[in-house]
Backbone as ProteinMPNN parsed JSONL, in Angstrom:
{"seq_chain_A": "MALLEPWMRRLRARYLLDRIPADARVLEVGSGSGWAGGYLRTKGVKAYTGMDLHGPADVVGDILQWPSLGLQAGSFDVIVAFEILEHVDCFEACRQLLKRDGLLILTTPAPEWDWLLKILENLGINQRRTSPHSNLFDARRVPGFRVASYRRFAGLAQWAVLRNEPAE", "coords_chain_A": {"N_chain_A": [[-40.494, -198.419, 91.58], [-40.322, -194.801, 90.743], [-40.058, -191.803, 93.002], [-41.453, -189.612, 92.868], [-43.361, -190.832, 90.892], [-45.929, -191.828, 91.003], [-47.899, -189.535, 91.919], [-47.287, -187.897, 89.343], [-48.33, -189.595, 87.502], [-50.803, -189.246, 88.481], [-51.313, -186.414, 88.087], [-50.693, -185.675, 85.59], [-52.861, -187.709, 84.338], [-55.242, -185.813, 84.582], [-54.8, -183.475, 83.655], [-53.522, -184.128, 80.966], [-54.981, -186.719, 80.27], [-58.051, -186.459, 81.256], [-58.96, -184.468, 78.617], [-59.38, -186.081, 76.349], [-61.78, -187.195, 74.768], [-64.498, -190.101, 75.082], [-65.381, -191.319, 72.565], [-62.751, -191.129, 71.074], [-60.567, -192.613, 68.918], [-57.73, -193.664, 70.28], [-54.029, -194.049, 70.294], [-51.552, -195.206, 72.297], [-48.303, -194.344, 72.478], [-45.304, -196.205, 73.563], [-46.545, -197.512, 76.092], [-45.988, -199.172, 78.018], [-46.392, -200.109, 81.797], [-49.384, -200.107, 81.124], [-50.623, -198.142, 82.574], [-51.809, -195.637, 81.784], [-53.602, -196.907, 79.531], [-55.447, -198.34, 80.958], [-56.395, -196.199, 83.078], [-57.952, -194.57, 80.669], [-59.696, -196.627, 79.991], [-61.332, -196.504, 82.232], [-62.533, -194.485, 82.134], [-64.258, -194.567, 80.434], [-63.422, -194.732, 77.703], [-63.159, -196.577, 74.961], [-61.704, -197.279, 72.338], [-58.978, -197.914, 72.491], [-55.312, -197.946, 71.721], [-52.613, -199.708, 73.247], [-49.115, -199.568, 72.467], [-46.022, -200.407, 72.612], [-42.562, -201.43, 72.672], [-42.274, -203.863, 74.065], [-44.342, -206.644, 75.298], [-46.704, -206.387, 77.718], [-48.612, -204.942, 75.939], [-50.692, -204.323, 73.02], [-50.076, -203.893, 70.864], [-47.017, -204.697, 69.13], [-44.108, -203.208, 68.939], [-41.935, -201.491, 66.923], [-42.686, -197.649, 66.914], [-41.633, -196.48, 64.122], [-42.103, -198.199, 62.559], [-44.63, -198.773, 62.047], [-46.408, -199.258, 59.463], [-45.92, -201.87, 59.088], [-46.985, -203.291, 61.66], [-49.728, -203.402, 61.229], [-50.904, -200.726, 61.515], [-53.16, -198.278, 60.523], [-52.852, -195.729, 58.338], [-53.452, -192.007, 59.392], [-55.429, -193.013, 60.898], [-56.692, -192.45, 63.663], [-57.5, -190.579, 66.764], [-56.071, -189.551, 68.59], [-53.036, -189.325, 70.335], [-51.046, -190.611, 72.771], [-48.286, -190.074, 74.189], [-46.188, -190.586, 76.622], [-43.287, -189.133, 77.738], [-41.516, -190.65, 75.745], [-40.742, -189.34, 73.221], [-38.501, -188.04, 73.522], [-36.273, -189.819, 73.202], [-36.947, -191.135, 70.533], [-37.514, -189.847, 67.036], [-40.204, -189.626, 66.164], [-42.129, -187.809, 64.836], [-43.078, -187.951, 62.696], [-44.102, -190.424, 61.948], [-45.972, -190.237, 63.859], [-47.549, -188.47, 63.171], [-48.424, -189.1, 60.403], [-50.075, -191.512, 61.506], [-52.152, -190.308, 62.424], [-55.16, -189.198, 62.268], [-55.951, -185.933, 60.19], [-56.0, -183.154, 62.165], [-56.1, -184.532, 64.069], [-55.047, -185.499, 67.768], [-51.662, -185.215, 69.15], [-50.731, -185.841, 72.639], [-48.456, -184.925, 74.928], [-45.457, -185.812, 76.885], [-42.837, -184.654, 78.173], [-39.139, -184.002, 78.826], [-37.636, -180.705, 79.428], [-35.664, -179.559, 77.297], [-33.292, -177.901, 77.939], [-32.844, -178.691, 80.959], [-32.542, -181.172, 81.091], [-30.23, -182.515, 81.891], [-30.346, -181.527, 84.898], [-32.676, -183.503, 85.199], [-31.875, -186.14, 85.155], [-29.777, -186.321, 86.821], [-31.565, -186.177, 89.176], [-32.843, -188.861, 88.34], [-30.675, -190.568, 88.936], [-30.917, -189.763, 91.838], [-32.849, -191.593, 92.279], [-35.584, -190.458, 92.49], [-36.689, -189.285, 90.26], [-38.805, -191.082, 87.479], [-36.56, -193.334, 85.649], [-34.285, -193.143, 83.221], [-34.774, -195.332, 80.108], [-33.127, -195.683, 77.651], [-31.035, -193.622, 75.974], [-31.374, -190.128, 76.101], [-31.898, -188.688, 73.29], [-33.031, -187.055, 71.455], [-34.172, -184.82, 72.145], [-36.113, -181.777, 72.494], [-38.023, -178.825, 71.392], [-41.196, -178.639, 72.008], [-43.071, -176.804, 71.445], [-42.238, -176.329, 68.651], [-42.715, -178.142, 66.871], [-42.561, -179.548, 62.958], [-45.681, -179.533, 61.017], [-47.243, -180.071, 62.854], [-49.411, -178.009, 65.034], [-49.483, -176.32, 68.267], [-51.807, -176.437, 70.374], [-52.279, -176.664, 72.979], [-49.783, -175.78, 75.76], [-47.029, -176.39, 78.678], [-45.168, -175.948, 81.158], [-43.544, -177.48, 83.177], [-43.186, -177.601, 86.797], [-40.907, -176.064, 85.364], [-38.915, -178.401, 84.511], [-39.903, -179.77, 82.768], [-42.204, -180.428, 79.721], [-44.819, -180.156, 78.524], [-47.466, -181.094, 76.191], [-49.799, -180.22, 74.015], [-51.088, -180.99, 70.824], [-51.994, -180.158, 67.195], [-52.398, -182.087, 64.674], [-51.37, -180.898, 61.643], [-51.212, -181.54, 58.614], [-49.208, -180.358, 55.836], [-50.777, -178.775, 53.168]], "CA_chain_A": [[-41.143, -196.954, 91.178], [-39.622, -193.876, 91.712], [-40.836, -191.342, 94.168], [-42.623, -188.608, 92.302], [-43.827, -191.317, 89.769], [-47.823, -192.134, 91.41], [-48.007, -187.959, 91.934], [-47.031, -187.22, 88.171], [-49.57, -189.919, 86.766], [-52.416, -188.054, 88.433], [-51.016, -185.185, 87.273], [-50.87, -186.313, 83.362], [-54.184, -188.223, 83.905], [-55.876, -184.537, 85.462], [-54.231, -182.061, 82.795], [-53.846, -184.245, 80.078], [-55.771, -187.435, 79.83], [-59.13, -186.185, 81.106], [-59.324, -184.099, 78.043], [-59.411, -187.548, 76.02], [-63.193, -188.095, 74.981], [-64.94, -191.277, 75.57], [-65.622, -191.904, 71.955], [-61.83, -191.217, 70.774], [-59.457, -193.871, 69.086], [-56.357, -193.781, 70.797], [-52.952, -194.822, 70.2], [-50.693, -194.886, 73.539], [-46.884, -195.175, 72.018], [-44.523, -196.734, 74.73], [-47.646, -197.859, 77.082], [-45.385, -199.203, 79.239], [-47.462, -200.899, 82.586], [-50.438, -199.746, 81.073], [-51.664, -197.744, 83.427], [-53.103, -194.903, 81.299], [-54.727, -197.33, 79.133], [-55.863, -198.69, 82.152], [-56.716, -195.321, 83.446], [-59.023, -193.708, 79.809], [-61.069, -197.166, 79.553], [-61.93, -196.38, 83.378], [-63.267, -192.555, 81.646], [-64.992, -194.573, 78.946], [-62.488, -194.547, 76.664], [-63.475, -198.043, 74.477], [-61.326, -197.471, 71.241], [-57.616, -197.795, 72.721], [-54.354, -199.209, 71.54], [-51.239, -199.635, 73.56], [-47.965, -199.964, 71.815], [-44.618, -200.336, 73.15], [-41.192, -202.372, 71.859], [-42.235, -204.866, 74.554], [-45.567, -206.465, 75.983], [-48.066, -206.444, 77.795], [-49.145, -204.254, 74.714], [-51.485, -204.423, 72.114], [-49.075, -203.861, 69.521], [-45.547, -204.908, 70.106], [-43.515, -203.189, 67.955], [-41.619, -199.928, 67.303], [-43.631, -197.204, 66.011], [-41.436, -196.701, 62.871], [-42.691, -199.738, 61.438], [-46.151, -199.028, 61.97], [-46.901, -199.636, 58.262], [-45.929, -203.436, 58.868], [-47.684, -204.07, 62.199], [-51.362, -203.448, 60.824], [-51.968, -199.914, 61.998], [-53.609, -197.634, 59.513], [-52.562, -194.417, 58.55], [-55.105, -191.799, 59.438], [-56.873, -193.836, 61.649], [-56.495, -192.514, 65.566], [-57.957, -189.141, 66.986], [-55.243, -189.227, 69.504], [-51.744, -190.495, 70.436], [-50.691, -190.472, 73.831], [-47.023, -190.221, 74.571], [-45.46, -189.839, 77.927], [-41.824, -189.422, 77.938], [-41.268, -191.269, 74.547], [-40.433, -188.513, 72.003], [-37.411, -187.911, 73.907], [-35.894, -191.496, 72.907], [-37.013, -191.194, 69.343], [-37.938, -188.433, 66.788], [-41.013, -190.059, 65.481], [-43.03, -187.097, 64.399], [-43.73, -187.812, 61.341], [-45.088, -191.511, 61.949], [-47.414, -189.786, 64.601], [-48.204, -187.237, 62.171], [-49.34, -190.029, 59.459], [-51.098, -192.081, 61.989], [-53.253, -189.379, 63.087], [-56.124, -187.915, 61.567], [-56.198, -184.448, 60.192], [-56.499, -182.038, 63.683], [-56.148, -185.013, 65.38], [-53.8, -184.307, 68.43], [-50.698, -185.479, 69.378], [-50.479, -185.491, 74.037], [-46.945, -185.756, 75.058], [-44.817, -185.064, 77.781], [-41.237, -184.995, 77.43], [-38.335, -183.358, 79.756], [-37.001, -179.458, 78.803], [-34.236, -179.189, 76.244], [-32.289, -177.32, 78.721], [-32.335, -178.99, 82.17], [-31.939, -182.706, 81.096], [-28.829, -182.694, 82.843], [-30.645, -181.788, 86.138], [-33.326, -184.771, 85.676], [-30.333, -187.206, 84.821], [-29.013, -186.093, 88.481], [-32.549, -186.527, 89.846], [-32.944, -190.18, 88.649], [-30.045, -191.186, 89.874], [-31.602, -189.868, 93.342], [-34.569, -192.289, 93.063], [-36.914, -189.363, 92.923], [-37.979, -189.425, 88.664], [-38.374, -191.861, 86.856], [-35.092, -193.706, 85.326], [-34.599, -193.153, 81.09], [-34.702, -196.339, 79.632], [-32.465, -195.223, 76.689], [-30.563, -191.515, 75.931], [-32.493, -188.868, 75.395], [-31.595, -188.331, 72.351], [-34.132, -186.197, 70.685], [-34.733, -183.188, 73.262], [-36.53, -180.822, 71.326], [-39.106, -177.797, 72.472], [-42.744, -178.87, 71.703], [-43.465, -175.301, 70.684], [-41.991, -175.972, 67.136], [-42.639, -179.598, 65.677], [-43.179, -179.427, 62.818], [-46.437, -180.402, 61.099], [-48.203, -179.292, 64.456], [-49.956, -176.821, 65.795], [-49.906, -176.127, 69.693], [-53.01, -176.676, 70.541], [-51.679, -175.98, 74.795], [-48.484, -176.098, 76.32], [-47.504, -175.788, 79.701], [-43.994, -176.512, 82.086], [-44.138, -178.316, 84.572], [-42.105, -177.477, 87.444], [-39.682, -175.675, 84.814], [-38.3, -179.179, 84.034], [-40.509, -180.866, 81.806], [-42.677, -179.707, 78.651], [-46.302, -181.088, 78.526], [-47.921, -180.304, 74.99], [-51.304, -181.191, 73.257], [-50.715, -180.732, 69.522], [-52.839, -180.949, 66.69], [-51.554, -182.674, 63.491], [-51.768, -179.897, 60.396], [-50.262, -181.887, 57.412], [-49.236, -179.613, 54.399], [-51.169, -178.821, 51.59]], "C_chain_A": [[-40.638, -196.202, 91.832], [-40.725, -193.083, 92.479], [-42.13, -190.215, 93.894], [-43.546, -189.635, 91.117], [-46.05, -191.264, 89.85], [-48.468, -190.35, 91.419], [-48.168, -187.378, 90.754], [-48.207, -188.497, 87.451], [-50.667, -189.535, 87.34], [-52.448, -186.932, 87.735], [-51.241, -185.207, 85.463], [-52.323, -186.847, 83.436], [-55.166, -186.655, 84.017], [-55.366, -183.761, 84.202], [-54.357, -182.76, 81.219], [-54.606, -185.293, 79.27], [-57.776, -187.165, 79.687], [-59.803, -185.681, 79.932], [-59.89, -185.031, 76.34], [-61.324, -187.077, 75.849], [-63.61, -189.588, 74.781], [-64.908, -191.85, 73.884], [-63.931, -191.577, 70.645], [-60.973, -192.462, 70.346], [-58.615, -193.345, 68.886], [-55.342, -194.748, 70.79], [-52.306, -194.726, 71.416], [-49.2, -195.198, 72.899], [-45.991, -195.221, 73.56], [-45.653, -196.751, 76.103], [-47.299, -198.497, 78.134], [-45.957, -200.192, 80.262], [-48.571, -201.156, 81.937], [-51.308, -198.979, 81.671], [-52.403, -196.407, 82.813], [-54.002, -195.539, 80.31], [-55.816, -197.916, 80.174], [-57.786, -197.282, 82.572], [-58.011, -194.78, 81.941], [-59.769, -194.971, 79.638], [-62.064, -197.05, 81.126], [-62.782, -195.245, 83.291], [-64.224, -192.723, 80.336], [-64.37, -194.651, 77.586], [-62.677, -196.189, 75.687], [-62.387, -198.005, 73.016], [-59.666, -197.449, 71.311], [-56.568, -198.73, 72.604], [-53.336, -199.233, 72.411], [-50.261, -200.416, 72.83], [-46.509, -199.842, 72.404], [-43.832, -201.62, 72.272], [-41.613, -204.05, 72.7], [-43.684, -205.256, 75.361], [-45.135, -206.25, 77.059], [-48.372, -205.068, 77.005], [-49.691, -204.996, 73.776], [-51.1, -204.784, 71.173], [-47.967, -203.773, 69.788], [-44.936, -204.35, 68.872], [-42.586, -201.598, 68.134], [-42.711, -198.818, 66.238], [-43.007, -196.849, 64.403], [-41.927, -197.245, 62.246], [-44.298, -199.892, 61.496], [-47.199, -199.594, 60.685], [-46.928, -201.479, 58.388], [-46.635, -204.239, 60.432], [-49.165, -203.89, 62.429], [-51.73, -202.157, 61.388], [-51.863, -199.035, 60.364], [-53.379, -196.095, 59.559], [-53.7, -193.303, 58.548], [-56.267, -191.956, 60.231], [-57.262, -193.39, 63.217], [-56.652, -190.976, 65.427], [-57.338, -189.009, 67.393], [-54.225, -189.76, 69.631], [-50.952, -189.68, 71.531], [-48.784, -190.843, 73.602], [-46.453, -189.776, 75.063], [-43.799, -190.045, 77.873], [-40.777, -190.454, 77.152], [-40.381, -190.618, 73.598], [-38.431, -188.306, 72.208], [-36.078, -188.404, 73.335], [-35.993, -190.944, 71.774], [-37.636, -190.45, 68.408], [-38.728, -189.465, 65.964], [-42.807, -189.473, 65.176], [-44.048, -187.57, 63.507], [-44.901, -188.939, 61.17], [-46.31, -191.023, 63.179], [-48.427, -189.223, 63.748], [-49.225, -188.364, 60.767], [-50.526, -190.737, 60.34], [-52.18, -191.326, 62.315], [-54.036, -188.857, 62.29], [-55.929, -186.676, 61.676], [-57.046, -184.114, 61.419], [-56.486, -183.189, 64.756], [-55.147, -184.628, 66.813], [-52.571, -185.292, 69.071], [-50.587, -184.972, 71.402], [-49.36, -186.025, 74.153], [-46.416, -185.15, 76.373], [-43.084, -185.097, 77.71], [-40.293, -183.524, 78.394], [-37.394, -182.025, 78.312], [-35.892, -179.56, 78.624], [-32.651, -179.18, 77.429], [-31.801, -177.904, 80.384], [-32.783, -180.464, 82.079], [-31.103, -183.378, 81.955], [-29.108, -182.835, 84.04], [-31.742, -182.983, 86.294], [-32.669, -185.91, 85.861], [-30.188, -187.511, 86.568], [-30.419, -186.974, 89.448], [-32.889, -188.047, 89.59], [-32.064, -191.068, 89.528], [-30.505, -190.992, 91.587], [-32.447, -190.547, 93.562], [-35.461, -191.11, 92.964], [-37.833, -189.046, 91.267], [-37.562, -190.965, 88.382], [-36.941, -192.293, 85.762], [-35.35, -193.897, 84.018], [-34.532, -194.988, 81.207], [-33.837, -196.339, 78.129], [-32.383, -193.853, 76.401], [-31.505, -191.086, 75.527], [-31.595, -187.92, 74.233], [-31.812, -187.621, 71.174], [-35.33, -185.056, 71.125], [-35.102, -182.694, 72.141], [-37.633, -179.815, 72.138], [-40.45, -178.021, 71.042], [-43.607, -177.766, 70.736], [-43.28, -175.261, 68.98], [-41.45, -177.478, 66.802], [-43.151, -179.307, 64.506], [-44.05, -180.012, 61.93], [-47.354, -180.57, 61.661], [-48.469, -177.976, 64.902], [-50.205, -177.193, 67.476], [-51.005, -175.527, 69.813], [-53.241, -176.475, 72.806], [-50.179, -176.7, 74.861], [-48.646, -175.172, 77.531], [-45.874, -175.989, 80.4], [-44.639, -176.445, 82.611], [-43.082, -178.402, 85.099], [-40.972, -177.032, 87.07], [-39.155, -176.736, 83.951], [-38.637, -179.875, 82.563], [-41.551, -179.956, 81.096], [-44.214, -180.879, 78.661], [-47.071, -180.013, 77.613], [-48.908, -181.111, 74.679], [-50.689, -180.165, 71.656], [-51.405, -181.198, 68.814], [-52.257, -181.037, 65.221], [-52.767, -181.792, 62.183], [-51.04, -180.074, 59.585], [-49.798, -180.767, 56.402], [-50.295, -179.625, 53.606], [-50.891, -179.486, 50.567]], "O_chain_A": [[-40.369, -196.325, 93.027], [-41.896, -193.435, 92.625], [-43.225, -190.044, 94.429], [-44.435, -189.054, 90.494], [-46.959, -190.872, 89.118], [-49.537, -190.117, 90.854], [-48.969, -186.446, 90.678], [-49.047, -187.941, 86.744], [-51.652, -189.473, 86.603], [-53.32, -186.516, 86.973], [-51.924, -184.714, 84.566], [-53.066, -186.42, 82.552], [-55.985, -186.66, 83.097], [-56.449, -183.333, 83.804], [-55.05, -182.229, 80.351], [-54.908, -185.149, 78.085], [-58.545, -187.427, 78.762], [-60.968, -186.042, 79.763], [-60.63, -184.561, 75.475], [-61.973, -186.689, 76.82], [-62.767, -190.255, 74.18], [-64.36, -192.95, 73.814], [-64.092, -191.823, 69.449], [-60.652, -193.29, 71.198], [-58.339, -192.669, 67.895], [-55.481, -195.927, 71.117], [-52.664, -193.614, 71.804], [-48.921, -196.395, 72.819], [-46.08, -194.379, 74.453], [-45.48, -195.968, 77.037], [-48.008, -198.532, 79.14], [-46.106, -201.303, 79.755], [-48.977, -202.317, 81.989], [-52.521, -199.002, 81.463], [-53.498, -196.091, 83.276], [-55.083, -194.993, 80.089], [-57.024, -197.816, 79.959], [-59.014, -197.301, 82.486], [-59.139, -194.621, 82.407], [-60.798, -194.696, 79.02], [-63.238, -197.415, 81.184], [-63.631, -194.98, 84.142], [-64.73, -191.902, 79.571], [-64.987, -194.615, 76.521], [-61.899, -197.0, 76.19], [-62.358, -199.156, 72.581], [-59.042, -197.028, 70.337], [-56.572, -199.876, 73.052], [-52.914, -198.091, 72.227], [-50.392, -201.611, 72.565], [-46.116, -198.683, 72.542], [-44.321, -202.452, 71.507], [-41.368, -205.138, 72.178], [-44.211, -204.362, 76.022], [-44.01, -206.021, 77.502], [-48.324, -204.055, 77.703], [-49.35, -206.164, 73.588], [-51.491, -205.763, 70.537], [-47.6, -202.926, 70.602], [-45.169, -204.904, 67.798], [-42.569, -200.84, 69.104], [-43.291, -199.108, 65.192], [-43.81, -196.926, 63.474], [-42.302, -196.8, 61.161], [-44.996, -200.831, 61.112], [-48.302, -200.13, 60.787], [-47.786, -202.198, 57.875], [-46.809, -205.457, 60.471], [-49.755, -204.132, 63.483], [-52.872, -202.155, 61.848], [-51.015, -199.072, 59.472], [-53.629, -195.364, 60.517], [-54.73, -193.478, 57.897], [-57.392, -191.464, 60.316], [-58.104, -194.023, 63.855], [-56.232, -190.255, 64.521], [-57.071, -187.85, 67.075], [-54.169, -190.857, 69.077], [-50.406, -188.584, 71.41], [-48.282, -191.751, 72.938], [-45.918, -188.728, 74.701], [-43.261, -191.147, 77.981], [-39.718, -190.928, 77.565], [-39.378, -191.19, 73.172], [-37.502, -188.396, 71.405], [-35.087, -187.727, 73.061], [-35.143, -190.064, 71.634], [-38.732, -190.168, 68.893], [-38.12, -190.15, 65.141], [-43.918, -190.002, 65.202], [-45.278, -187.598, 63.513], [-46.012, -188.814, 60.656], [-47.424, -191.544, 63.229], [-49.639, -189.401, 63.631], [-50.402, -188.253, 60.423], [-51.71, -190.613, 60.026], [-53.243, -191.924, 62.484], [-53.617, -187.984, 61.53], [-55.749, -186.111, 62.755], [-58.181, -184.481, 61.721], [-56.744, -183.029, 65.949], [-54.572, -183.541, 66.867], [-53.035, -186.338, 69.524], [-50.372, -183.775, 71.594], [-49.035, -187.145, 73.758], [-46.891, -184.125, 76.861], [-42.428, -185.806, 76.947], [-40.728, -182.383, 78.547], [-36.906, -182.164, 77.191], [-35.047, -179.654, 79.514], [-31.655, -179.874, 77.634], [-30.72, -177.642, 80.912], [-33.401, -180.93, 83.036], [-31.209, -184.447, 82.555], [-28.617, -183.773, 84.668], [-31.806, -183.5, 87.41], [-32.964, -186.654, 86.796], [-30.406, -188.506, 87.26], [-30.326, -187.99, 90.136], [-33.249, -188.637, 90.608], [-32.355, -191.889, 90.398], [-30.437, -191.903, 92.412], [-33.029, -190.529, 94.647], [-36.255, -191.153, 93.904], [-39.011, -188.738, 91.084], [-36.645, -191.702, 88.743], [-36.405, -191.373, 85.144], [-36.282, -194.564, 83.569], [-34.29, -195.668, 82.204], [-34.119, -197.339, 77.468], [-33.297, -193.034, 76.503], [-32.356, -191.515, 74.748], [-30.926, -186.891, 74.327], [-31.099, -187.539, 70.174], [-36.453, -184.664, 70.807], [-34.661, -182.97, 71.026], [-38.003, -180.02, 73.294], [-40.55, -177.733, 69.849], [-44.388, -177.854, 69.789], [-43.875, -174.515, 68.203], [-40.313, -177.888, 66.57], [-44.254, -178.765, 64.587], [-43.661, -181.149, 61.661], [-48.34, -181.152, 61.208], [-47.676, -177.05, 65.068], [-50.925, -178.107, 67.879], [-51.26, -174.369, 69.482], [-54.208, -176.225, 73.526], [-49.665, -177.672, 74.308], [-49.35, -174.192, 77.775], [-45.279, -176.41, 79.408], [-45.724, -175.9, 82.809], [-42.092, -178.933, 84.596], [-39.974, -177.215, 87.767], [-38.874, -176.432, 82.791], [-37.935, -180.311, 81.651], [-41.853, -178.881, 81.614], [-44.34, -182.096, 78.796], [-47.311, -178.825, 77.827], [-49.014, -182.316, 74.91], [-50.112, -179.083, 71.556], [-51.802, -182.344, 69.027], [-51.701, -180.071, 64.699], [-53.962, -181.861, 61.898], [-50.142, -179.257, 59.383], [-50.814, -180.072, 56.39], [-50.756, -180.74, 53.363], [-51.418, -179.209, 49.489]]}, "name": "protein", "num_of_chains": 1, "seq": "MALLEPWMRRLRARYLLDRIPADARVLEVGSGSGWAGGYLRTKGVKAYTGMDLHGPADVVGDILQWPSLGLQAGSFDVIVAFEILEHVDCFEACRQLLKRDGLLILTTPAPEWDWLLKILENLGINQRRTSPHSNLFDARRVPGFRVASYRRFAGLAQWAVLRNEPAE"}
């Protein structure tokens, strides 16, 4: 585990996960070790589904293939995607899985500082990427979503809560 990872998990929990109501249906894309799901369960969230390309996840598979994985359109109140969306453009899949006005909670590198994050990864300071960052974006400008909350973290990362607002 990278030097900053335990601290970053606590901050993500405090600033992002703690806003999720206990009665929400939550999908975490890229659930990895399952730490966020474990945290949400301790906070009373009962309807949590973790999804990842590899186990241990409740759903093993690619979010872009969600219909074939048994997931239903419009069935989630919240989708959590920590350090995932820079790897794959899955905004449309997330939008389809969310209820109208559902929330997409995300963390991702600030596009203009991704080069510095790569250096920090190589120094073992922050989490190593598992695949290229081929989908860098500005979280304030994601089609089909409205910004509910946005902040820059240490200038290097974007932390955002986006509200699903599909076109009429």
